[in-house]
C-alpha positions as CSV (number, residue, x, y, z in Angstrom):
1,X,16.9,-14.0,68.4
2,X,19.2,-16.6,68.1
3,X,22.5,-16.3,65.9
4,X,21.8,-19.7,64.1
5,X,18.0,-18.8,63.1
6,X,19.2,-15.5,61.7
7,X,21.8,-16.9,59.7
8,X,18.9,-20.4,58.7
9,X,17.0,-17.5,57.4
10,X,19.5,-15.8,55.4
11,X,20.8,-19.0,54.2
12,X,16.9,-20.2,53.3
13,X,16.1,-17.2,51.6
14,X,19.8,-17.1,49.1
15,X,18.8,-20.4,48.2
16,X,15.1,-19.7,47.5
17,X,16.5,-16.4,45.6
18,X,18.7,-19.1,43.0
19,X,16.1,-21.4,42.9
20,X,13.4,-18.8,41.8
21,X,15.9,-16.9,39.8
22,X,16.3,-20.1,38.1
23,X,13.0,-20.4,37.0
24,X,12.8,-17.3,35.5
25,X,16.4,-18.2,33.6
26,X,14.2,-21.2,32.4
27,X,11.3,-19.4,31.0
28,X,13.3,-16.4,29.6
29,X,15.2,-18.7,27.6
30,X,12.3,-20.9,26.6
31,X,9.3,-18.1,26.0
32,X,11.8,-15.8,24.7
33,X,10.6,-14.5,21.0
34,X,13.5,-12.9,19.7
35,X,13.1,-9.6,18.3
36,X,13.6,-8.6,14.2
37,X,16.4,-5.6,14.3
38,X,14.2,-4.8,10.7
39,X,11.1,-4.0,12.7
40,X,13.2,-1.4,14.7
41,X,15.0,-0.2,12.2
42,X,11.3,0.8,10.2
43,X,10.2,1.8,13.0
44,X,12.6,4.4,13.6
45,X,12.3,5.5,9.8
46,X,8.5,6.0,9.9
47,X,7.2,9.3,10.6
48,X,5.6,7.8,13.8
49,X,1.9,9.8,13.6
50,X,-0.2,6.3,14.1
51,X,-3.0,7.8,12.2
52,X,-3.9,4.6,11.2
53,X,-4.3,5.3,7.6
54,X,-2.0,2.6,6.5
55,X,-4.8,0.0,7.5
56,X,-2.7,-0.9,10.8
57,X,-3.5,0.3,14.3
58,X,-0.1,2.5,14.3
59,X,3.3,2.8,13.4
60,X,4.7,0.3,15.1
61,X,2.0,-2.6,13.8
62,X,3.1,-1.4,10.4
63,X,6.4,-1.8,11.1
64,X,5.9,-5.5,11.9
65,X,4.2,-5.7,8.3
66,X,7.0,-4.1,6.7
67,X,9.3,-6.6,8.2
68,X,7.1,-9.4,7.2
69,X,6.5,-8.4,3.2
70,X,3.2,-8.2,4.7
71,X,3.1,-4.0,3.5
72,X,5.2,-2.1,1.1
73,X,7.0,1.5,2.3
74,X,4.5,3.6,0.1
75,X,1.3,2.1,2.2
76,X,2.1,4.9,4.2
77,X,-0.2,8.1,3.1
78,X,1.8,10.5,6.2
79,X,6.1,9.0,4.4
80,X,7.5,11.6,2.1
81,X,8.9,10.2,-0.6
82,X,12.0,10.5,0.8
83,X,11.0,8.8,3.6
84,X,9.2,5.7,1.3
85,X,12.8,5.6,-0.1
86,X,14.8,5.4,3.0
87,X,12.5,2.6,4.4
88,X,12.7,0.3,0.9
89,X,16.1,1.0,1.0
90,X,16.7,0.4,4.8
91,X,14.4,-2.9,4.8
92,X,16.0,-4.1,1.6
93,X,12.2,-4.5,-0.2
94,X,9.9,-2.6,-2.5
95,X,8.8,0.9,-1.8
96,X,5.7,-0.5,-3.9
97,X,3.4,2.6,-5.6
98,X,-0.1,3.4,-3.8
99,X,-2.7,5.6,-4.8
100,X,-2.4,8.9,-3.3
101,X,-5.9,10.3,-1.6
102,X,-7.5,12.7,0.0
103,X,-10.4,13.7,1.6
104,X,-13.7,15.9,0.3
105,X,-16.8,16.7,2.1
106,X,-18.9,16.2,-0.8
107,X,-21.9,18.9,0.9
108,X,-21.9,22.4,0.3
109,X,-25.0,23.3,2.3
110,X,-23.8,26.3,4.0
111,X,-25.2,28.0,0.4
112,X,-28.8,27.4,1.5
113,X,-29.6,24.3,3.5
114,X,-32.9,24.2,5.8
115,X,-33.0,23.1,9.4
116,X,-35.7,21.2,10.6
117,X,-35.3,21.6,14.4
118,X,-33.3,22.9,16.3
119,X,-30.0,20.5,17.8
120,X,-29.2,21.0,21.7
121,X,-27.7,18.1,21.8
122,X,-24.3,16.8,22.5
123,X,-21.8,19.0,19.9
124,X,-21.0,15.5,17.5
125,X,-22.2,14.7,14.3
126,X,-23.0,11.0,15.3
127,X,-24.5,11.7,18.7
128,X,-26.7,14.2,16.7
129,X,-27.3,12.1,13.7
130,X,-29.1,9.3,16.3
131,X,-31.9,12.1,17.4
132,X,-34.3,11.6,14.9
133,X,-31.6,12.1,12.0
134,X,-30.0,14.9,12.8
135,X,-31.1,18.4,12.7
136,X,-30.7,18.8,9.1
137,X,-33.5,18.6,6.7
138,X,-31.0,16.9,4.4
139,X,-30.7,13.5,5.5
140,X,-27.4,13.5,3.4
141,X,-25.7,16.7,3.8
142,X,-23.0,17.4,6.5
143,X,-24.0,18.4,9.8
144,X,-21.3,20.0,10.7
145,X,-20.4,19.8,14.5
146,X,-17.0,19.1,14.0
147,X,-16.6,15.0,14.8
148,X,-14.1,14.6,11.5
149,X,-12.1,18.1,12.4
150,X,-11.2,16.4,16.4
151,X,-10.7,13.6,14.1
152,X,-8.5,14.5,12.5
153,X,-4.9,13.7,13.6
154,X,-3.2,16.7,11.1
155,X,-6.1,19.5,11.6
156,X,-6.7,19.7,7.9
157,X,-10.6,19.9,8.4
158,X,-12.1,23.1,9.8
159,X,-16.1,23.7,10.0
160,X,-17.1,26.7,8.5
161,X,-21.0,27.8,7.8
162,X,-21.8,24.6,9.8
163,X,-19.9,22.6,7.0
164,X,-17.2,20.8,6.7
165,X,-14.1,21.9,4.6
166,X,-10.9,20.0,3.8
167,X,-7.5,22.2,3.5
168,X,-5.9,19.5,0.6
169,X,-2.3,21.1,2.2
170,X,-3.0,19.8,4.9
171,X,-4.6,16.2,4.3
172,X,-2.7,13.2,4.1
173,X,-5.3,10.7,3.1
174,X,-5.1,9.2,6.3
175,X,-9.1,8.1,6.2
176,X,-9.5,9.1,9.9
177,X,-12.3,11.7,8.7
178,X,-14.3,9.2,6.5
179,X,-14.4,6.8,9.2
180,X,-16.6,9.1,11.8
181,X,-19.0,10.6,8.9
182,X,-22.5,8.9,10.3
183,X,-23.7,10.3,6.7
184,X,-20.7,9.3,4.3
185,X,-20.3,12.4,3.4
186,X,-17.1,12.6,3.2
187,X,-15.2,10.3,1.3
188,X,-11.8,9.4,-0.1
189,X,-10.6,10.5,-3.9
190,X,-7.6,10.9,-5.9
191,X,-5.6,13.5,-4.3
192,X,-4.8,14.8,-7.9
193,X,-8.6,15.1,-8.2
194,X,-9.1,19.1,-8.5
195,X,-12.9,18.8,-8.7
196,X,-15.8,17.0,-8.0
197,X,-19.6,18.0,-7.4
198,X,-20.3,19.1,-4.4
199,X,-23.2,17.0,-3.3
200,X,-24.5,13.7,-1.6
201,X,-28.3,13.0,-1.7
202,X,-29.6,10.8,-4.5
203,X,-33.2,12.1,-3.9
204,X,-34.4,14.0,-6.9
205,X,-34.0,17.1,-7.9
206,X,-37.0,19.0,-6.5
207,X,-37.2,17.4,-3.7
208,X,-33.1,18.8,-3.0
209,X,-33.9,21.7,-4.3
210,X,-37.0,22.1,-1.9
211,X,-34.7,21.9,1.5
212,X,-30.9,22.8,0.1
213,X,-30.1,25.8,-2.8
214,X,-26.9,23.6,-2.7
215,X,-28.0,20.3,-4.0
216,X,-27.3,18.2,-7.5
217,X,-30.7,19.0,-9.6
218,X,-29.3,15.6,-11.8
219,X,-29.9,17.4,-15.4
220,X,-27.2,14.3,-16.3
221,X,-25.4,17.9,-18.4
222,X,-22.1,17.0,-17.2
223,X,-22.5,13.6,-18.6
224,X,-24.2,14.5,-21.6
225,X,-20.8,16.3,-22.4
226,X,-18.0,14.5,-20.5
227,X,-19.1,11.2,-20.5
228,X,-17.3,8.3,-19.1
229,X,-15.7,11.9,-16.7
230,X,-19.4,11.9,-14.6
231,X,-21.5,8.8,-13.9
232,X,-25.3,8.9,-12.4
233,X,-26.6,7.3,-9.2
234,X,-30.4,8.2,-8.6
235,X,-30.1,11.6,-9.4
236,X,-26.7,12.6,-8.2
237,X,-24.2,13.3,-10.7
238,X,-20.4,12.2,-9.5
239,X,-17.4,12.9,-11.1
240,X,-15.9,9.2,-12.3
241,X,-13.0,9.0,-10.4
242,X,-11.8,5.4,-12.2
243,X,-11.2,7.7,-15.2
244,X,-7.0,8.2,-16.1
245,X,-8.1,11.7,-17.3
246,X,-9.7,13.8,-14.6
247,X,-12.1,16.5,-14.8
248,X,-9.9,19.9,-15.4
249,X,-10.8,23.5,-14.9
250,X,-11.6,23.9,-18.6
251,X,-14.1,20.9,-18.5
252,X,-16.1,22.8,-15.7
253,X,-16.1,25.9,-17.5
254,X,-17.6,24.1,-20.7
255,X,-20.7,22.6,-18.4
256,X,-21.1,25.3,-16.4
257,X,-23.1,23.5,-13.8
258,X,-26.6,24.6,-13.1
259,X,-26.5,24.6,-9.6
260,X,-23.4,25.2,-9.4
261,X,-22.5,21.6,-7.3
262,X,-19.4,21.4,-10.3
263,X,-16.0,23.4,-8.6
264,X,-12.7,22.9,-7.2
265,X,-11.6,22.2,-3.6
266,X,-10.3,26.1,-3.4
267,X,-12.9,27.2,-4.7
268,X,-15.8,25.4,-2.4
269,X,-13.5,26.8,0.7
270,X,-13.5,30.3,-0.5
271,X,-17.4,30.4,-0.9
272,X,-18.0,28.7,2.3
273,X,-15.2,31.6,3.7
274,X,-17.6,34.2,1.8
275,X,-20.7,33.1,3.1
276,X,-19.5,32.8,6.6
277,X,-18.4,36.3,6.4
278,X,-14.0,36.8,5.6
279,X,-12.1,35.8,8.0
280,X,-14.7,34.0,9.8
281,X,-14.8,30.2,11.5
282,X,-17.7,28.5,13.5
283,X,-15.5,25.9,14.9
């Protein structure tokens, strides 16, 4: 090979490299997006759970919202009060105040729910619900196939006796479980609410009791005794979570719900374990 050919090739490659490098430099300068150090700072201080409980796609998206003033640190359900204060101080923004919520599964069909058919399909609540509405006779109850438990990033949900139960000490209120529940059995309620009416069916009491011994019979006793602490939807009584004063243990004892639907999450969890057998888990 001629030495001049080699030299020309090297010079050509060098010139091409300089030209392409210059073009890249121009593009970098023209299309450069300045990084906001506040975003990086917020992301560093966030817990990194990427649960979506803040309403954003993840912690990175939430950090951008914080830096742009479209969110407040308290919107993150996973952050502790110390973390919220640290983010607020670092970014120089108001911490904000957001009502803490937790998930509640409004069903306790482990007491005596009736199944109308055997289901041998995919162990997924959404899939089962698409097959003629699922195997349970009640169209409004928990299917108990664990879709919510698998979706929970914090392991706060357990399936006991084919019904989901929430461990309050682990639930951060991200709402992922409520999003995937095909029957709307899981609802997000104020975290400081201790007592709930564990039924989700608006059907008449006689209809409910024929397929589930744990259903609310719609007697309205709770509403008669404590007025607007409760509300009635169809033939279903519900706790009115909009009230500043929540239902207390004394209230629940006074009502003495005939169907046994009004109880605390701890009592419901205990009843589920007792029904399934001490220490038993149906995962």
